[in-house]
DOSE-199558 format. One record per residue: residue number from 1; residue in three letters; chain; x, y, z of N, C-alpha, C in turn. Coordinates in steps of 0.001 Angstrom, whole numbers, plus 500000, padded with zeros to 6 digits. Layout:
<atoms>
ATOM seq type mol  neast nnorth    nup caeast canorth   caup  ceast cnorth    cup
ATOM NUM  ALA   A      X      Y      Z      X       Y      Z      X      Y      Z
...
</atoms>
This chain:
<atoms>
ATOM seq type mol  neast nnorth    nup caeast canorth   caup  ceast cnorth    cup
ATOM   1  MET   A 173876 464500 378853 175611  465095 379416 176134 464474 380894
ATOM   2  ASP   A 176854 464048 380918 177915  463909 382140 178543 465025 383051
ATOM   3  PHE   A 178217 464863 384236 178907  465624 384968 179237 465359 385420
ATOM   4  TYR   A 180743 466091 386588 181901  465855 386856 181229 467020 388330
ATOM   5  GLY   A 181385 466140 389304 181940  467377 390599 182199 466170 391832
ATOM   6  ASP   A 183384 467126 392624 183406  466379 394043 183096 467303 394929
ATOM   7  PRO   A 182237 466763 395722 181384  467266 397087 182298 467365 398353
ATOM   8  ASP   A 183552 466588 398117 184397  466321 399464 185726 467440 399509
ATOM   9  ALA   A 185704 467730 397961 187073  468479 397771 187108 469973 398009
ATOM  10  GLU   A 187761 470685 398463 187641  472028 398916 188294 473152 397818
ATOM  11  ASP   A 189253 472610 396724 190067  473060 396073 189303 473347 394898
ATOM  12  PRO   A 189191 474042 394370 188379  474477 392824 189278 474095 391548
ATOM  13  VAL   A 190173 474474 391866 191056  474713 390761 191338 472795 390163
ATOM  14  GLN   A 192241 472232 391503 191723  470566 391557 190430 469721 390756
ATOM  15  ILE   A 189344 470621 391228 188343  469435 390902 188117 470137 389414
ATOM  16  ALA   A 188332 470837 388953 188146  471367 387518 189444 470350 386182
ATOM  17  SER   A 190674 470502 387205 191684  469674 386608 191371 468262 386555
ATOM  18  ASP   A 190437 467713 388006 190104  466468 388001 189260 466139 386744
ATOM  19  GLY   A 188878 466446 386696 187013  466912 385992 187819 466452 384272
ATOM  20  LEU   A 188643 468091 384188 188667  467263 382893 189434 465882 382017
ATOM  21  ASP   A 190060 465048 383340 190632  463969 383291 189513 462830 382930
ATOM  22  ALA   A 188795 462978 383882 187724  462248 384155 186735 461865 382832
ATOM  23  THR   A 186376 463444 382336 185734  463242 381317 186027 463690 379892
ATOM  24  GLU   A 188127 462830 379865 188755  463169 378714 188029 462987 377836
ATOM  25  GLU   A 186587 461961 377153 186411  461723 375856 185393 462633 375799
ATOM  26  ALA   A 184618 463282 376418 183882  464404 375858 184549 465356 374943
ATOM  27  ASP   A 182686 465293 373735 183532  466685 372969 183759 468013 373344
ATOM  28  VAL   A 182991 468334 374394 183220  469234 374656 183010 469753 376226
ATOM  29  HIS   A 183974 470437 376613 183612  470674 378103 183380 471778 378277
ATOM  30  ILE   A 182456 472171 379649 182344  473231 380141 182452 473607 381404
ATOM  31  VAL   A 183950 474078 381838 184188  474216 383415 182938 475832 384011
ATOM  32  ASP   A 183021 475414 384793 181955  476385 385958 182185 476898 387217
ATOM  33  THR   A 182774 478036 387145 183670  478787 388257 182172 479442 389446
ATOM  34  ALA   A 182560 479304 390441 181652  479593 391943 181340 480965 390915
ATOM  35  GLY   A 179902 481443 391534 179050  482389 391211 179176 483490 392144
ATOM  36  ARG   A 179095 484558 392564 179349  485747 393355 178754 486693 392864
ATOM  37  HIS   A 177758 487673 393698 177578  488561 393669 178265 489894 392962
ATOM  38  ALA   A 179547 490242 393371 180452  490896 393299 182081 489999 393001
ATOM  39  LEU   A 182777 490325 392481 183973  489370 391969 185140 490239 393441
ATOM  40  GLU   A 185134 489662 394140 186129  489817 395286 187907 489117 394484
ATOM  41  ASP   A 188619 489987 395655 190172  489468 395065 190337 487882 395311
ATOM  42  ASP   A 189881 487627 396055 190292  486039 396250 189473 485288 394980
ATOM  43  LEU   A 188307 485521 394744 187599  484972 393551 188495 485495 392297
ATOM  44  ILE   A 188945 486298 391825 189936  486780 390459 190850 486141 390796
ATOM  45  ASP   A 191602 485571 392051 193027  484701 391682 192346 483345 391716
ATOM  46  GLU   A 191537 482969 392035 190724  481502 391898 190611 481550 390283
ATOM  47  ILE   A 189367 482243 389550 189516  482479 388298 190823 481998 387539
ATOM  48  GLU   A 191726 483219 387986 192934  483351 387184 193762 481684 386872
ATOM  49  GLU   A 193422 481214 388297 194394  479503 388295 193964 478850 387362
ATOM  50  ILE   A 192603 478729 387913 191638  477541 386942 191884 477531 385216
ATOM  51  GLU   A 191780 479212 385253 192095  479451 383765 193374 478679 383026
ATOM  52  ALA   A 194221 479152 383774 196014  478634 383837 195980 476827 383461
ATOM  53  ALA   A 195026 476270 384598 194748  474674 385076 193943 474061 383498
ATOM  54  VAL   A 193112 474946 382943 191709  474272 382256 192531 474298 380642
ATOM  55  ASN   A 192804 475755 380624 193157  476795 378902 191939 476615 378205
ATOM  56  PRO   A 191017 477589 378406 189740  477518 377693 189980 477381 376047
ATOM  57  ASP   A 189205 477245 375339 189374  478055 374592 188596 479078 374023
ATOM  58  ARG   A 187394 479328 374884 186479  480876 375149 186067 480438 376205
ATOM  59  ASN   A 186366 481990 376538 185497  482508 378181 184391 483266 377681
ATOM  60  LEU   A 183064 482622 378830 182073  483018 378901 181981 483782 380428
ATOM  61  LEU   A 181032 484895 380375 180999  485697 381228 179329 485519 381312
ATOM  62  VAL   A 178676 484585 382475 177691  484339 382653 176796 485606 383877
ATOM  63  LEU   A 175569 486493 383485 175093  487083 383967 173816 487479 384445
ATOM  64  ASP   A 173704 487451 385243 171791  487782 385504 170842 488659 385346
ATOM  65  ALA   A 169930 488597 384615 169281  489655 383470 169238 490862 384281
ATOM  66  ALA   A 168567 490183 385962 168582  491495 386871 169369 492324 387232
ATOM  67  ILE   A 170957 491803 386819 172157  492722 387018 172130 493910 386766
ATOM  68  GLY   A 171282 494775 386294 171707  496540 386085 172958 497320 385539
ATOM  69  GLN   A 172708 497872 386163 174588  498256 385827 175822 498123 386664
ATOM  70  GLY   A 175181 496797 387894 176775  496224 388120 177216 495263 387566
ATOM  71  ALA   A 176314 495247 386193 177341  494426 385124 178490 495092 384757
ATOM  72  LYS   A 178879 496497 384647 179963  496923 383891 181156 496785 384835
ATOM  73  ASP   A 180918 496826 386491 181723  496618 387153 182423 495165 387027
ATOM  74  GLN   A 181507 494742 387106 181965  493575 387227 181927 492527 385635
ATOM  75  ALA   A 181850 492871 384649 182461  492416 383064 183866 493351 383586
ATOM  76  SER   A 184006 494492 383709 185633  494706 383853 186832 494135 385002
ATOM  77  GLN   A 186104 493510 385766 187159  492542 386383 187723 491577 385810
ATOM  78  PHE   A 186515 490809 385286 186351  489720 384708 187077 489806 383333
ATOM  79  ASP   A 187157 490763 382911 188109  490992 381382 188923 491278 381539
ATOM  80  GLU   A 189828 491820 382976 191127  492387 382877 191667 491212 383529
ATOM  81  SER   A 190838 490153 384353 191208  488761 384443 191852 487969 383808
ATOM  82  ILE   A 191037 487589 382863 191241  486738 382238 190577 487111 380795
ATOM  83  GLY   A 189651 487942 380373 189288  488030 379094 188033 487950 378935
ATOM  84  ILE   A 187102 488067 378039 185809  488044 377932 185638 487606 376478
ATOM  85  GLU   A 185082 486497 375674 184718  486346 374086 183253 486037 374173
ATOM  86  GLY   A 182622 486258 375144 180931  486479 374716 180248 486404 376600
ATOM  87  VAL   A 179317 486718 376072 178105  487217 377635 177045 486560 377478
ATOM  88  VAL   A 177151 485298 378371 175555  484962 378631 174849 485250 379836
ATOM  89  VAL   A 173546 485741 379414 172238  486746 379852 171138 485224 379980
ATOM  90  THR   A 171332 485197 381560 170624  483746 382402 168722 484891 382577
ATOM  91  LYS   A 168329 484126 383493 166876  484276 384164 166517 485442 383066
ATOM  92  LEU   A 166488 485205 381674 165746  486345 380886 163720 485612 381192
ATOM  93  ASP   A 163371 484481 381560 161909  484241 382176 161054 485031 382752
ATOM  94  GLY   A 162142 485980 383594 161301  487161 384903 161242 488326 384219
ATOM  95  THR   A 160925 489031 385178 160720  491030 384521 161437 491264 383731
ATOM  96  ALA   A 163123 490821 384191 164106  491207 383533 164285 491588 382431
ATOM  97  LYS   A 164909 492505 381488 165533  492394 379879 166225 492265 379930
ATOM  98  GLY   A 167176 492354 380274 168756  492387 380193 169417 493298 380263
ATOM  99  GLY   A 169104 494680 379967 169581  495951 379391 171206 495907 380327
ATOM 100  GLY   A 170843 495414 381235 172781  495407 381999 173648 494696 381103
ATOM 101  ALA   A 173218 493764 380625 174162  492816 379560 174996 493615 378504
ATOM 102  LEU   A 173863 494529 377925 174298  495191 377678 175313 496360 377384
ATOM 103  THR   A 175298 496576 378253 176622  497425 379315 177929 496582 379180
ATOM 104  ALA   A 177369 495675 379498 178489  494626 379864 179301 494506 378570
ATOM 105  VAL   A 178454 493876 377963 179164  493932 376209 180062 495106 375900
ATOM 106  ASN   A 179387 496090 375434 179840  497287 375555 181226 497440 376055
ATOM 107  GLU   A 180849 497455 377627 182115  497942 378246 183395 496762 378340
ATOM 108  THR   A 183336 495512 377362 184272  494710 377177 184597 493898 375852
ATOM 109  ASP   A 183708 495179 374911 184015  494745 373710 184222 493411 373254
ATOM 110  SER   A 183251 493090 373910 182666  491201 373098 181157 491353 372503
ATOM 111  SER   A 180707 490037 372687 179003  490137 372373 178319 489025 373678
ATOM 112  ILE   A 176900 488674 372862 176433  487929 373575 176444 486938 373134
ATOM 113  ALA   A 176616 485553 373741 176577  484535 373179 175353 483971 373117
ATOM 114  PHE   A 174761 483717 374550 173587  482787 374910 173210 483774 375808
ATOM 115  LEU   A 171300 483184 375314 170183  483905 376201 169473 482614 377283
ATOM 116  GLY   A 168843 482504 378727 168659  481971 379233 167515 481626 379265
ATOM 117  THR   A 166608 481182 379524 164789  481685 379320 164271 480907 379977
ATOM 118  GLY   A 164789 479715 380808 164139  478808 381485 165017 478117 382401
ATOM 119  GLU   A 164995 476626 382894 165088  476321 383574 166185 474317 382968
ATOM 120  THR   A 165595 474086 381428 166144  473056 381148 166784 473989 379450
ATOM 121  VAL   A 167714 472490 378781 168889  473159 377962 167919 473797 376996
ATOM 122  GLN   A 166984 473208 376538 166326  473741 375148 165820 474920 375587
ATOM 123  ASP   A 166213 476240 376954 165985  477219 377002 166853 478167 376724
ATOM 124  VAL   A 168060 477075 376586 169424  478461 376374 168675 478659 374143
ATOM 125  GLU   A 169120 480084 374283 169094  480362 373171 169807 481180 372260
ATOM 126  ARG   A 170187 480356 370928 171126  481590 370213 170806 483077 370331
ATOM 127  PHE   A 171754 484342 370579 171697  485055 370668 171318 485392 369228
ATOM 128  GLU   A 169905 487051 368867 169940  487206 367681 169487 488809 368039
ATOM 129  PRO   A 170605 489619 367496 170187  490345 367458 169190 491480 367440
ATOM 130  SER   A 168693 490972 366936 167248  491970 366132 166190 491689 366887
ATOM 131  GLY   A 166048 490154 367285 164894  489852 368519 165049 490126 369786
ATOM 132  PHE   A 165920 490096 369701 166554  490427 371207 166546 492330 371554
ATOM 133  ILE   A 166850 493556 370803 166353  494487 370807 164794 494809 370925
ATOM 134  SER   A 164673 493923 369710 162746  493824 369282 161964 493715 370664
ATOM 135  ARG   A 162860 492859 371632 161920  492005 373022 162295 493179 374087
ATOM 136  LEU   A 163358 493824 374178 163933  494570 375102 162678 495762 374815
ATOM 137  LEU   A 162512 496534 373900 161852  497794 373618 160391 497424 373657
ATOM 138  GLY   A 159913 496124 373683 158181  495666 373489 157830 495419 372458
ATOM 139  MET   A 158586 494979 371512 158064  495299 369773 157990 493715 369520
ATOM 140  GLY   A 158399 492679 370174 158404  491072 369954 158711 490635 369167
ATOM 141  ASP   A 159089 489296 368903 159949  488748 368352 158971 487341 368089
ATOM 142  LEU   A 158704 487619 366721 158316  486449 365908 159010 485383 365762
ATOM 143  LYS   A 160832 485464 365258 161092  484398 364660 161174 483859 365895
ATOM 144  GLN   A 161906 484053 367140 161990  483090 368397 160071 482601 369085
ATOM 145  LEU   A 159359 483122 368590 157916  483161 368718 157755 481075 368071
ATOM 146  THR   A 158007 482004 366254 157816  480583 365445 159068 479260 366173
ATOM 147  GLU   A 159630 479551 366565 161177  478443 366710 160364 477541 368611
ATOM 148  ARG   A 159527 478887 368683 159131  478167 370689 157999 477188 369993
ATOM 149  VAL   A 156809 477549 368564 155657  476927 368459 156139 475497 367770
ATOM 150  GLU   A 157508 475573 367513 157910  474357 366013 158258 473179 367140
ATOM 151  ARG   A 159185 473483 368179 159822  472696 368966 158576 472093 370013
ATOM 152  ALA   A 157208 472779 370419 156201  472453 371329 155486 471748 370787
ATOM 153  MET   A 154952 471849 369248 154627  470597 369061 154865 469724 368295
ATOM 154  GLN   A 156495 469828 368056 157441  468975 368014 157400 467581 369674
ATOM 155  GLU   A 157379 468162 370405 157016  467274 371707 156102 467122 371931
ATOM 156  THR   A 155188 467792 371481 153714  467256 371900 153898 466304 371339
ATOM 157  GLN   A 153948 465843 369827 153873  465041 368590 154456 463964 369430
ATOM 158  ALA   A 156045 464290 369993 156382  462811 370620 155457 462098 371739
ATOM 159  GLU   A 155136 462943 372089 154130  462859 373500 152930 461772 373635
ATOM 160  GLU   A 152401 462137 371596 151165  461220 371506 151565 461206 370018
ATOM 161  GLU   A 152558 460368 369964 152642  459919 368350 151208 459912 367554
ATOM 162  ASP   A 150241 459492 367664 149183  459137 366871 148743 460404 366314
ATOM 163  TRP   A 148661 461361 366609 148842  463003 366645 148857 464001 365488
ATOM 164  ASP   A 148522 464444 364788 149144  465399 363868 148304 466552 363740
ATOM 165  PRO   A 149045 467558 363961 148344  468900 364273 147084 469636 362952
ATOM 166  GLU   A 147998 468961 362025 147189  469272 360804 146197 468465 360662
ATOM 167  ASP   A 145464 467077 361162 144275  466827 361381 143045 468124 362065
ATOM 168  MET   A 143575 468879 362222 142384  469644 363183 141764 470769 362342
ATOM 169  LEU   A 142677 470270 360847 142515  471988 360312 141052 471174 358926
ATOM 170  LYS   A 141020 469407 359236 140829  468578 358292 139267 468230 359024
ATOM 171  GLY   A 139145 467836 360387 137770  466876 360560 137519 468090 362008
ATOM 172  GLU   A 136902 467354 362473 136118  467739 363802 137154 467987 364829
ATOM 173  PHE   A 137131 468750 366114 138013  469664 366445 137545 469696 367558
ATOM 174  THR   A 137953 468481 368518 137640  467592 369885 137912 468086 370730
ATOM 175  LEU   A 137468 467712 371640 138197  468092 373465 139638 467684 373698
ATOM 176  LYS   A 139746 466840 372619 141015  466111 372758 141849 466517 372075
ATOM 177  ASP   A 141742 467308 371041 142261  468200 370512 142853 469442 371277
ATOM 178  MET   A 141823 469537 371358 142177  470914 372731 142951 470633 374100
ATOM 179  ARG   A 143221 469544 374272 144079  469110 375449 145192 469072 374658
ATOM 180  ARG   A 145155 468528 373678 146676  468581 373046 147089 470022 372686
ATOM 181  GLN   A 145910 470642 371897 147439  472095 371721 147594 472933 373650
ATOM 182  MET   A 146640 472765 374398 147097  472964 375697 148487 472134 376269
ATOM 183  GLN   A 148438 471097 376052 150018  470853 376130 151230 471482 375586
ATOM 184  ALA   A 150772 471741 374017 152160  471905 373077 151999 473672 373753
ATOM 185  MET   A 150787 474715 374228 151602  476134 374649 151947 475576 376355
ATOM 186  ASN   A 151819 474360 376868 152332  474330 377882 154134 474078 377368
ATOM 187  ASN   A 154616 472892 376775 155795  472945 376209 156526 474338 375725
ATOM 188  MET   A 156166 475272 375637 156437  476704 374820 156453 477354 376206
ATOM 189  GLY   A 156592 477248 377519 157211  477990 378799 155835 478473 378847
ATOM 190  PRO   A 156813 479064 380114 155794  480436 380581 155336 481529 380145
ATOM 191  LEU   A 153765 481493 379999 153056  482473 379313 153712 484008 379121
ATOM 192  ASP   A 153988 484492 380186 154406  485965 379809 155475 486107 379263
ATOM 193  GLN   A 156638 484731 378836 157703  485062 377755 157203 484709 376464
ATOM 194  VAL   A 155593 483846 376350 155376  483845 374984 154661 485200 374219
ATOM 195  MET   A 153679 485978 375552 153348  487383 375154 154320 487954 374811
ATOM 196  ASP   A 155187 488130 375418 156572  488843 375168 156883 488861 373993
ATOM 197  MET   A 156436 487700 373119 157366  487476 372061 156335 488254 371121
ATOM 198  ILE   A 155241 488101 371419 154067  488980 370041 153966 490583 370009
ATOM 199  PRO   A 154270 490340 368606 154464  492249 368496 153035 493035 369826
ATOM 200  GLY   A 153435 493964 369850 152221  494898 370480 151548 494309 372023
ATOM 201  MET   A 152550 492963 372759 151855  492663 373756 153064 492441 374733
ATOM 202  GLY   A 154338 493124 374163 155537  492993 375226 155627 494297 376085
ATOM 203  GLY   A 156370 495032 376634 156847  495947 377320 155505 496422 377796
ATOM 204  GLY   A 155595 497765 377569 154817  498229 378772 153164 497524 378708
ATOM 205  MET   A 152645 496782 377572 151349  496231 377526 151382 495492 378839
ATOM 206  MET   A 152679 494734 378822 152317  493080 379779 152393 494242 381547
ATOM 207  ASP   A 153179 495478 381613 153178  495673 382859 152007 496384 383205
ATOM 208  GLU   A 150906 496757 382399 150163  497011 382531 148890 495800 383249
ATOM 209  LEU   A 149268 494832 382698 148019  493974 383554 148633 493560 384977
ATOM 210  PRO   A 147488 493056 385575 147660  492862 386540 148803 491611 387016
ATOM 211  ASP   A 149973 491319 388682 150063  490751 388795 150346 489583 388515
ATOM 212  ASP   A 149077 488669 388946 148356  487641 388769 147707 486993 387525
ATOM 213  ALA   A 147821 488071 386669 147407  487752 385809 147251 486658 384668
ATOM 214  MET   A 148905 486320 384821 149629  485058 383979 149487 483780 384549
ATOM 215  ASP   A 149031 484164 386309 148946  482873 387215 147247 482610 386778
ATOM 216  VAL   A 146932 483536 387157 144769  483061 387075 145010 481957 385427
ATOM 217  THR   A 145677 482543 384125 145604  482098 383694 146209 480570 383126
ATOM 218  GLN   A 147374 480475 383759 147626  478940 384082 147159 477726 384659
ATOM 219  ASP   A 146599 478595 385651 145131  477833 386861 144589 477402 385515
ATOM 220  ARG   A 143979 478621 384980 142794  478350 384356 142859 476778 383470
ATOM 221  MET   A 143924 477269 382721 144445  476284 381644 144321 474605 382697
ATOM 222  ARG   A 145179 474382 383501 145378  473490 384682 144243 472953 384999
ATOM 223  SER   A 142850 473686 385682 141579  473529 385839 140646 472954 384412
ATOM 224  PHE   A 141238 473420 383430 140580  472283 382278 140980 470957 382265
ATOM 225  GLU   A 141849 470605 382435 142929  469876 382288 142160 468542 382945
ATOM 226  VAL   A 142173 469115 384514 141472  468030 385506 140104 467960 384984
ATOM 227  ILE   A 139641 469027 384627 137469  468737 383905 138025 467724 382512
ATOM 228  MET   A 138498 467737 382369 138716  466570 380781 139231 466102 381073
ATOM 229  ASP   A 139949 465373 382002 140597  464024 382941 139021 463458 383710
ATOM 230  SER   A 138095 464167 383956 136995  463637 384405 136037 463012 383613
ATOM 231  MET   A 135908 463459 382225 135579  462770 380924 135104 461855 380497
ATOM 232  THR   A 134153 461072 379563 134719  459756 379028 134841 460045 377581
ATOM 233  GLU   A 135405 458882 377330 135625  459383 375436 134576 459746 374919
ATOM 234  ARG   A 133357 459495 374662 132908  459760 374035 132478 461234 373992
ATOM 235  GLU   A 132732 461678 375997 132563  463714 375627 133421 463841 374878
ATOM 236  LEU   A 134819 463348 375581 135375  464322 374833 135958 464165 372901
ATOM 237  GLU   A 135154 462858 372776 134811  462799 371129 134083 463891 370990
ATOM 238  ASN   A 132907 464243 371070 131567  464398 370766 131115 465608 372018
ATOM 239  PRO   A 132213 466321 372301 131430  467651 373148 130067 468449 373506
ATOM 240  ARG   A 129732 468291 372145 128296  468972 372071 126974 467892 372470
ATOM 241  SER   A 127574 466418 372897 126613  465611 373276 126539 466022 374963
ATOM 242  ILE   A 127424 466907 375699 127621  466641 376719 125926 467689 377429
ATOM 243  GLY   A 125209 467416 378354 124198  468223 378910 124413 468216 380021
ATOM 244  ALA   A 123396 468970 380684 122940  469423 382202 123572 468273 383186
ATOM 245  SER   A 123018 467494 383152 123370  466451 383796 124872 465587 384370
ATOM 246  GLN   A 125092 465962 382484 126455  465613 382367 127877 466348 383032
ATOM 247  VAL   A 127506 467673 383262 128317  468807 383104 128047 468752 384780
ATOM 248  GLU   A 127414 468085 385358 126764  468191 387026 127796 467306 387328
ATOM 249  ARG   A 128036 465768 386774 129023  464598 386933 130221 465086 387229
ATOM 250  ILE   A 130544 465829 385899 132025  465787 385818 132416 467053 386606
ATOM 251  ALA   A 131912 467650 387115 131867  469038 387655 132160 468369 389332
ATOM 252  ARG   A 131507 467416 389708 131587  466626 390804 132745 465946 391024
ATOM 253  GLY   A 133500 465270 389967 134255  464440 389728 135197 465001 389438
ATOM 254  SER   A 135493 466074 389180 136522  466909 388861 137238 467621 390218
ATOM 255  GLY   A 135646 468180 390882 135747  468994 392289 136413 470573 391758
ATOM 256  GLN   A 135610 470743 390181 135662  471876 389535 133962 472283 389948
ATOM 257  ASP   A 133719 473909 390162 132416  474197 389137 131722 474032 388110
ATOM 258  GLU   A 130511 474342 388543 129705  474274 387226 130143 474851 386127
ATOM 259  GLU   A 130429 476016 386853 130532  477100 385868 131486 477048 384921
ATOM 260  ARG   A 132267 476593 385854 133857  476678 384861 133768 474483 384123
ATOM 261  VAL   A 133148 474348 384228 133165  473160 383441 132155 473595 381691
ATOM 262  GLN   A 131471 474756 382359 131027  475537 381287 131540 476452 380083
ATOM 263  GLU   A 132459 477018 381161 133258  477773 380757 134670 476947 379622
ATOM 264  LEU   A 135029 475503 380044 135796  474712 379276 134773 474964 377757
ATOM 265  LEU   A 133764 474266 377644 132730  473979 376869 132606 475050 375755
ATOM 266  GLU   A 132097 476300 376357 132609  477842 375738 133995 477763 374968
ATOM 267  GLN   A 134913 477629 375360 136483  477748 375067 136412 477087 373927
ATOM 268  HIS   A 135743 475797 374417 135855  474612 372971 135773 475010 371925
ATOM 269  LYS   A 134263 475585 371968 133273  476139 370876 133753 476754 370367
ATOM 270  MET   A 134713 478403 370708 135149  479824 370816 136598 478752 369524
ATOM 271  MET   A 136912 478143 369739 138834  477559 369578 137891 476750 368287
ATOM 272  SER   A 136931 475832 368356 136299  474822 366899 135872 475875 365581
ATOM 273  GLN   A 134807 477195 366104 134848  477649 365281 135548 478545 364597
ATOM 274  THR   A 137228 478999 365724 138258  479567 365102 138787 479073 363958
ATOM 275  LEU   A 138726 477385 363629 139502  476669 363449 138611 476369 361653
ATOM 276  LYS   A 137580 476422 361848 137073  476697 361156 136642 477266 359646
ATOM 277  GLN   A 137056 478218 359870 137451  479773 359634 138217 479272 358276
ATOM 278  PHE   A 139968 478517 359008 140810  477803 358409 140681 476895 357460
ATOM 279  GLN   A 139927 475754 357559 139598  475040 357124 138766 475155 355566
ATOM 280  GLY   A 139476 474617 354287 139292  475188 353237 140004 476152 352745
ATOM 281  MET   A 141277 476606 353375 141794  477572 353157 142727 477383 351596
ATOM 282  GLY   A 142699 477763 351143 144272  477257 350253 145295 477701 350379
ATOM 283  GLN   A 146644 477083 350662 147346  476891 350734 148211 478752 350435
ATOM 284  GLY   A 148026 478863 349301 148408  480380 349086 147665 481581 349612
ATOM 285  ASN   A 146285 481417 350105 146152  482264 351303 146352 482260 352625
ATOM 286  MET   A 146681 481070 352856 147426  480581 354237 148432 481551 354298
ATOM 287  GLU   A 149397 481419 353421 150855  481902 353039 150832 483746 353137
ATOM 288  ARG   A 149676 484164 352371 149435  485352 352716 149278 485792 353841
ATOM 289  MET   A 148567 485244 354321 147704  485502 356096 149168 485327 356380
ATOM 290  MET   A 149707 484672 356633 151310  485062 357692 152327 485575 357229
ATOM 291  LYS   A 152231 486134 355838 152940  487155 355657 152347 488126 356277
ATOM 292  LYS   A 150871 488586 356036 150569  489871 356900 151128 489535 358182
ATOM 293  MET   A 150559 488498 358834 150715  488419 360726 152170 488995 360978
ATOM 294  GLN   A 153502 488759 360065 154850  488652 360249 155282 490193 359754
ATOM 295  GLY   A 154319 490403 358534 154978  492329 358545 154451 493259 359169
ATOM 296  GLY   A 153535 492795 360755 153055  493597 361687 152228 494053 361352
ATOM 297  GLY   A 151075 494233 360095 149872  494930 359720 148981 494031 360899
ATOM 298  GLY   A 148077 495446 362025 146953  495305 362786 148049 495096 364007
ATOM 299  GLY   A 149164 495261 364439 150014  494743 365685 149590 493374 365601
ATOM 300  GLY   A 149526 493322 366887 149556  491844 367597 148144 490913 367202
ATOM 301  GLY   A 147426 491737 366462 146069  490814 366226 146238 489516 365630
ATOM 302  GLY   A 147073 489323 364680 147415  487853 363913 146758 486814 365152
ATOM 303  MET   A 147519 487153 366485 147958  485872 367475 146668 485819 368042
ATOM 304  GLY   A 145445 486842 368155 144174  487039 368753 143505 485254 369103
ATOM 305  GLY   A 144155 484713 368406 143109  482991 368846 143752 482885 369799
ATOM 306  MET   A 144962 483465 370684 145370  482900 371732 145114 483567 373033
ATOM 307  GLY   A 144279 484716 372752 143467  485647 373696 142762 484656 374836
ATOM 308  PRO   A 141708 484484 374287 140995  483144 375613 141736 482687 376403
ATOM 309  PHE   A 142870 482206 376161 143646  481435 377366 144547 482311 378603
</atoms>
């Protein structure tokens, strides 16, 4: 995307007007006004002047998910000033669930347009009422989870063009496959977000976990990657060939404990055994299993394979 700004200019209205002229070839323009914790009178005037200058097709109020009941006053002032056609809820990658945004929507008789769950463009989600309410109540969001999985796999495949995820179900599961799967998980975003989308894993259950639980998990995955970077191609392709002397060498080369190297090998063995249960499974059986997972049978048990990470 093209971006226009003028750090030397002091008049926001003039910046917005000049920006439209400078980017007139663009298909879509987004005019971002200054943010405030509260809408002071001078900011209200500024917003009204900018709206008159740019004549927007749609006015969106952007709210921090953690704003809480303060959203009511802010939304009312914004709506009285220039009107609201939609609310964008950001920072949903934190602990806040966005309940205050619902207050803003109710107060202004508008709707939620988008959800922001991270720092990149890909983290701007279309608003799906059922999924949003489901996550708000700690019931998960399988549709959004599925979209994230598909996007993460596509990104991982783009990074490694010779890799096809389905190959893991056909042949031997190697440490290279495990590393790619870990990369795909990283591409899905913060683990606490992903866990929040799994039925039975959000809401109160997440609150019961230690504060550093997710950090520990992320650190564990990073240490696994460092260890695999210290292995030879043969060891990555055939983990069963790794003996005690190799474990010692790998630990020394990666700066990790031998116990962590053994932990990685045990993790690989567990994942390999899990995948073997799927090998040879017919398409019909696979589809029935997926329907059972999506139907909520057994809570989040269908995602148990993610547990070891």
